[in-house]
C-alpha positions in Angstrom: 52.6 153.8 109.8 53.0 150.9 107.3 56.7 150.1 106.9 56.2 146.8 105.0 58.6 146.6 102.0 56.7 146.5 98.7 56.9 143.2 96.8 59.3 143.9 93.9 57.3 141.5 91.7 54.1 143.4 92.0 53.2 145.2 88.8 49.7 146.5 89.2 46.4 146.2 91.1 42.9 146.2 89.8 39.3 145.8 90.9 36.7 143.8 89.1 32.9 143.7 89.6 30.8 140.8 88.4 27.3 139.8 89.4 27.3 142.3 92.2 30.5 140.9 93.6 33.7 143.0 93.8 37.2 141.5 93.8 40.6 143.2 94.2 43.6 141.7 92.6 47.3 142.3 93.0 49.1 141.2 89.9 52.8 140.3 89.3 55.0 141.1 86.4 55.3 138.5 83.6 51.9 136.8 83.7 49.0 136.9 81.3 46.8 140.1 81.2 48.3 142.3 83.9 46.4 145.5 83.1 42.8 144.3 82.9 40.7 141.1 83.0 41.0 139.8 79.4 38.0 139.6 77.1 38.1 135.8 76.9 37.8 135.5 80.7 34.9 138.0 80.8 33.1 136.1 78.1 33.5 132.8 80.0 32.3 134.3 83.2 29.2 135.5 81.5 28.5 132.0 80.0 29.1 129.5 82.8 27.2 126.2 83.1 23.9 126.4 84.8 23.3 125.6 88.5 25.8 125.7 91.4 28.8 123.5 91.5 29.9 121.5 94.5 33.5 121.4 93.2 35.1 123.2 90.2 38.5 123.3 88.6 40.1 126.3 87.0 42.8 125.0 84.7 45.4 127.6 83.9 44.2 130.0 86.6 46.8 132.7 86.3 46.4 135.2 89.2 42.8 134.1 89.7 40.9 136.3 87.3 38.4 133.5 86.4 38.3 131.2 89.4 38.1 133.7 92.2 34.9 135.5 91.1 33.2 132.1 90.8 34.4 131.0 94.3 33.0 134.3 95.6 29.6 133.7 93.9 29.5 130.1 95.1 31.0 130.1 98.7 29.8 126.6 99.3 31.8 125.2 96.4 35.3 123.7 96.6 37.4 125.7 94.2 40.7 124.2 92.9 42.9 126.6 90.9 45.9 125.2 89.1 48.6 126.6 86.8 51.9 125.4 85.5 53.4 128.8 86.3 54.3 128.7 90.0 54.5 132.5 90.1 50.9 132.7 88.9 49.9 130.1 91.5 51.6 132.1 94.3 49.7 135.3 93.4 46.4 133.5 92.9 46.8 132.2 96.5 47.6 135.8 97.6 44.5 137.1 95.9 42.3 134.4 97.4 43.5 135.4 100.8 43.1 139.1 100.0 39.5 138.6 99.0 38.8 136.3 102.0 37.9 133.2 100.0 38.6 130.2 102.3 37.0 127.8 99.7 39.9 128.2 97.3 43.0 126.0 97.0 45.8 126.9 94.5 48.4 124.4 93.4 51.0 124.0 90.6 50.1 121.5 88.0 51.2 120.8 84.4 47.9 120.1 82.9 46.0 117.7 85.1 49.1 116.0 86.4 48.8 117.1 90.0 45.1 116.5 90.5 44.7 114.0 93.3 43.4 110.6 92.2 39.7 110.1 92.5 38.8 113.8 92.5 35.9 114.6 90.3 34.4 118.0 89.3 31.1 119.5 88.4 32.8 122.1 86.2 36.2 122.3 84.6 36.9 125.7 83.2 39.8 126.8 81.0 41.0 129.8 79.0 42.8 127.7 76.5 46.4 128.9 75.6 46.6 130.2 72.0 50.0 128.5 71.2 49.6 125.0 72.7 49.9 122.0 70.4 47.4 119.4 69.2 48.4 116.6 71.7 47.5 119.0 74.5 44.1 119.6 73.0 43.4 115.8 73.1 44.6 115.7 76.7 42.3 118.6 77.6 39.2 117.0 76.1 39.8 113.4 77.2 41.5 114.1 80.5 38.9 116.7 81.3 36.1 114.4 80.5 37.6 111.7 82.8 37.7 114.2 85.7 34.0 115.2 85.4 31.2 113.9 87.6 28.2 112.5 85.8 26.5 115.4 84.1 29.5 117.7 84.7 30.9 120.0 82.0 34.2 121.1 80.6 33.7 124.7 79.4 36.4 126.5 77.5 37.0 129.9 76.0 39.3 129.9 72.9 40.4 132.4 70.3 38.5 131.8 67.0 41.6 130.4 65.2 41.7 127.4 67.5 38.2 126.2 66.6 39.2 123.9 63.6 41.8 122.2 65.8 39.5 121.6 68.7 36.7 120.4 66.4 39.0 117.9 64.7 40.3 116.7 68.1 36.8 116.2 69.4 35.8 114.2 66.3 38.9 112.0 66.6 38.2 111.2 70.3 34.4 110.6 69.7 33.5 113.4 72.2 30.8 115.9 71.4 31.8 119.6 71.5 29.2 122.3 71.5 29.6 125.9 70.5 27.7 127.9 73.1 28.6 131.6 72.7 30.8 134.0 70.8 32.5 137.3 71.2 34.5 139.5 68.7 37.6 137.3 69.0 36.6 134.4 71.2 34.2 131.4 71.3 32.8 129.4 74.2 32.8 125.7 73.8 31.3 123.0 76.1 31.8 119.3 76.6 29.3 117.4 78.8 30.7 114.3 80.6 30.6 111.1 78.6 31.4 107.5 79.6 33.6 107.1 76.6 37.0 105.6 77.7 40.1 107.7 77.2 43.1 106.7 75.3 46.6 106.5 76.9 48.3 109.9 77.3 50.6 110.8 74.5 54.2 110.4 75.7 55.1 113.5 73.6 52.2 115.5 74.9 54.0 118.9 74.8 56.7 118.2 72.2 57.1 120.8 69.5 60.4 120.0 67.7 64.0 119.3 68.2 66.9 121.8 67.9 70.6 121.4 68.1 72.9 123.7 70.1 76.6 123.2 70.2 76.2 119.6 69.0 73.5 118.7 71.6 70.0 117.9 70.5 67.3 119.4 72.6 63.6 118.6 72.6 61.5 121.8 72.8 57.9 122.1 73.9 55.0 124.1 72.6 54.1 127.4 74.4 57.3 128.0 76.4 57.5 131.7 77.0 60.5 133.6 75.8 61.7 130.9 73.4 61.3 132.9 70.2 63.6 132.7 67.1 65.8 135.5 68.4 66.8 133.4 71.4 68.3 130.7 69.2 69.7 133.0 66.6 71.2 135.7 68.9 70.7 135.4 72.6 72.1 131.9 73.3 75.1 132.2 70.9 76.2 135.6 72.4 75.7 134.3 75.9 77.7 131.1 75.3 80.5 133.0 73.5 81.0 135.3 76.4 80.9 132.7 79.3 84.2 132.7 81.1 86.6 130.2 79.5 89.6 130.4 81.8 87.8 129.5 85.0 86.9 126.2 86.6 83.7 126.8 88.6 82.9 124.2 91.2 79.2 125.2 91.6 76.9 126.8 89.0 73.4 128.2 89.3 71.4 128.7 86.1 68.4 130.9 86.8 65.4 129.7 84.7 66.0 126.4 83.1 63.7 126.8 80.0 64.1 123.4 78.3 67.6 122.9 79.7 69.9 124.6 77.1 72.0 126.7 79.4 72.4 124.2 82.4 73.2 121.3 80.1 75.7 123.3 78.1 77.3 124.4 81.3 77.5 120.8 82.3 79.1 120.0 79.0 81.7 122.7 79.4 82.4 122.0 83.1 81.5 118.3 83.6 83.0 118.3 87.1 80.9 121.2 88.4 77.7 120.9 90.3 75.0 122.6 88.2 71.7 123.7 89.8 68.9 125.1 87.8 65.3 126.0 88.4 62.2 127.2 86.6 58.9 128.6 87.8 57.2 127.1 84.7 56.6 123.4 85.3 56.7 122.8 81.5 60.3 124.2 81.4 61.3 122.0 84.4 59.7 118.9 82.8 61.6 119.4 79.5 64.9 120.2 81.2 64.6 116.8 83.0 63.6 115.1 79.8 66.7 116.5 77.9 69.0 115.9 80.9 67.9 112.2 81.3 68.2 111.5 77.5 71.5 113.4 76.9 73.4 113.2 80.2 71.7 110.5 82.3 74.6 110.3 84.8 75.2 114.0 85.3 75.0 115.9 88.6 72.6 118.6 87.2 69.9 119.3 89.8 66.5 120.6 88.5 64.3 122.5 90.9 60.9 124.1 90.7 60.2 127.5 92.4 58.3 130.8 91.8 61.6 132.6 92.2 65.0 132.9 93.7 63.7 134.1 97.1 62.0 130.7 97.7 65.0 128.5 96.9 66.9 126.9 99.8 70.3 128.0 98.5 73.4 128.7 100.7 74.8 132.2 100.5 78.3 132.7 99.0 78.2 129.2 97.5 78.2 129.7 93.7 81.2 130.4 91.5 79.0 131.2 88.4 75.4 132.3 88.0 73.7 132.7 84.6 70.7 135.0 84.3 68.6 136.2 81.3 66.7 139.5 82.1 63.1 139.1 81.0 61.9 142.2 79.1 58.5 141.8 80.7 59.6 142.3 84.4 60.1 145.6 86.1 63.1 147.4 87.5 62.4 146.4 91.1 62.1 142.7 90.2 65.4 142.8 88.2 67.1 144.6 91.1 65.8 142.1 93.6 67.0 139.2 91.5 70.5 140.7 91.0 70.8 141.5 94.8 69.9 137.9 95.6 72.4 136.6 93.1 75.1 138.8 94.5 74.5 137.2 98.0 74.9 133.8 96.5 78.3 134.4 94.8 81.6 133.3 96.3 84.2 136.0 96.9 85.8 135.2 93.5 82.6 134.3 91.7 80.6 136.1 89.0 77.1 136.4 87.6 76.8 136.3 83.8 73.8 138.3 82.7 72.2 139.0 79.3 69.6 141.6 78.6 68.0 143.4 75.7 69.5 146.8 75.2 66.3 148.5 76.3 66.3 146.6 79.6 69.9 147.5 80.0 69.2 151.2 79.5 66.0 151.2 81.7 67.2 149.0 84.6 70.9 148.4 84.7 72.9 151.5 83.6 74.2 153.2 86.8 73.6 150.1 88.9 73.4 151.1 92.6 72.9 147.7 94.1 75.5 145.5 95.7 78.6 144.4 93.8 79.9 145.7 90.5 78.1 145.4 87.2 80.4 145.6 84.1 79.3 145.6 80.4 81.5 143.0 78.6 79.8 142.6 75.2 77.0 143.7 73.0 75.4 142.7 69.7 72.1 142.4 67.9 70.3 144.7 70.4 71.7 142.7 73.3 74.0 143.5 76.2 76.1 141.1 78.2 77.1 142.0 81.8 79.2 140.5 84.5 78.5 141.0 88.2 81.3 140.5 90.7 81.4 140.9 94.4 
């Protein structure tokens, strides 16, 4: 009898058949395309470069929808799957193991940053994010070209709306971009390796704009999940209004750093406290450090990277305050697991400060049966603020 506890982050499973090969995927909450293999990935799989690669790179691999079928089709190839989302990387590695693919390696990387020096690839494949900015496109083309072997190819699938941006970027870099195939909403583009020298990376590669919150300017990146207008207009103001004002926490944990708003504002409010924050998105961690170093260069805020709470080396019963925003795209089991872990980290007099959309509150949190006590302390604009105590 199998008594293994189910992973609370598992959302679904699916099977996928391609070129006579079958792959089985386990898929977590809160990643791209959790119910099926998306149309763009399918289109790219049907229009790969010719021949067989010795080494290929899947940039933005997600849970392995693109890279794993290719690794199965070409078992002699070295497959490197990278993603800036450490949760996606974790599940891509799980799926590589589930499908018995020893030729696959999965690592976290923001763009090409973590690629080992000197590595070259026959193919670089990418399902290009729809909301990424122009500097990223230049890095994708020039950086990708620089990582290709002679005769190698960077092949991408994009939504049609991105075509003008990619074409203008290719023209400005002097690289030749070919349109190779099309689907109802997507296009396949290819770039064959060129000896053209690349320009220096843009220092503001991911920078979108700057916003001010409680007198502190924050640099914000493109394509950071969850940072929609409602967060600035409603979520952060309500969260900050309801943070405890009569306490003096010695140690604070901010779950998910985003670009640093909550951890840096906690540092501003309690400058003597030790503040620890983490993010599974390497882009969020990068911009948290950027804002920290430019606004509070001598602070004690510590920025970590992790797929989730369970993999952080944190001492139990050591935090006086924990902040947590419930993502509407994760399930009840994942929320319950996070809250239970946070409860174990609280000191006897500590509290977790939690904000959720009303729907998440109704679906996951009313009638809380986990450890500790969960109390609703405020609500506004379709949001609920809760406090967890031991």
